[in-house]
N, C-alpha and C positions, 0 to 999 in steps of 0.2 A: 318471836319476830314482832321486831318495833313498827309501831302505826309510820305511814308515810310522813303523817306531817309533824312527828320527833324528828324528823331525820332531814329538815327544813331548817336550818340554822342560822342566825346572824355570822358576820364575818369573827366579831373578836370572841365569841365562842367556838364557833369552829378553827381558829387558832390556835387553842389552849386544847380542843379535840384531838390535835393533829400533834401537834409539840408531843403527849401522853401515851400517842399512839408508837409513836415514835420511839419515845423514849424506855419502850415496850419493846422493840427492836423489829417492830412490823413494817412492812412496806407499803408507803401512801402513794396511792396513783393520784393526779389529779387529767380530767378530761372534763369537755364544755360543748354547752353551743345552746342553738335556740329553739331545739325540741318542738319547735311551732308542728302540733299533730303530728305525734310519735306515733314514726315506723317503723318495719322492718329494721331498713338500715341503723336506725339508733338504737335500737337493741342489739344487735352485731358489733358494732364500735362500743357501747357501753360494757359486753358480754368481752369486747375483746381485750377492753381497758384493764377488766377487772383482772383477767389474768395476767398482769403484768405486775402484779403486788396485793396484800392484806385487806386494803382498807380502798376503796372507789367513794374518791369525792368530785361531785360534779357542780359545775357554775353551772350556772342558765340567766343566757343574757335579760336583761330587764324590761320590758316593752320598749321603752326609750331606745333602746339600741337597737334592739329588734330593727325596729321605722327603720332606723338609721343605715343598718343591713340591708333589708330585704325590700325595702320599700312601701311606696304606700299600700293600703291595705293589711297590711301585716305589725305584730302578728295577727292570727285567726284565735288563737286564744289567749288567755292573759297569763301575765307573770306568774302568776299564785296558782292558776291552773296546770299550766306547764311545770314549774315546779312538782307541785303537787303527783302527776303522772309519773314524770323522773324518780322522784322518790319510792314514789310502789314499787318501783322493782327489784327484787329479791338482789340483783349484783349491786347495789346504788345503797353506799352506807349513811353517805351528808351531799347533800344540797345547800348552795350558795348561789344566789342572786347577786350579779353583777352588775354594774351599765355602763362601764367603762368600753373602750372599740377593741381592747383583746383582754387579755390574760395576765400580762405581763405584775400588775401590782399583785394580784394576786398568790401568784409564783412567788415574788417578793416573802409577801406575809405567810404565806402556808408552807415554802420547803417542800414541796413534795419528792419524792425519790422519783419520782417517772412523769413524765405528762403526754399524755395520749392524745392524739389526731387522728382522725380519721384518715381514708385511704384518696379523701380529695386533697389533700397534700401531699410533699416528701419532706424528709428529714431541710433540704435546703430549703423549703417555701414556708415553714413552718412561722407566721410573724414574729413569735414568742424567741426563736433558737437561739439569739444572741444572751437574752436575759437566761433562759435552762443554761447556755454553756456557763454562764459565770456564775451560775449558783451551785452547778455542779448537779444538776436536774438529767436524766436519758430523757430524751425524746423518743418515742417510742409512736410507728403509725401501727395504726390496728382498726380491725373489723373485715368487713367486705368489701368487694369493690365498687364505685361509688356509682350505682344503680338504680337507686332509691333515691329520691329526691320531697319534700316537704312541696316544692315549686311543680314538679310531675306526677304527684299525686292530686295537689288543685287543677291544674292541667284536665287532668283524665276525669274528674270529678266534671267537671265546665264541658267538656265534650260529652260526657254520657249525654243520652235521652234520656230526656225527663217524662214520666208517665202523667 
């Protein structure tokens, strides 16, 4: 099994690796998220994404992107720590950091077979659905119901009595 750090690759390298996998008939799945304090919902989402194909590529939002999406005080963990945690998961083959507000550019660059999103989305609400459709990328909604969130985890930590 490859070490987690070797799974974190720059975009240019990832493009080559994805093209090589596709040339060998492997189905590439792309998933993405902030993954700020990894929790069980993230694991189930990524395991569900992996079941959609042979190779799982995960885009992890860069720190600036997380701050814009989640607000002040976020991320809790820096982008390198978050990327390393995601890369350490057995179901993940590659991790790439991205700073854009959505993954349209990554879908254009990588051309995966499947774009996996969590159950907080529907096919109609996936931000990149038009790009995916134009590129012939199937959108899959995967994971368990959205009963877990980093915000919920942080709220419960804040409310816990401190000894």
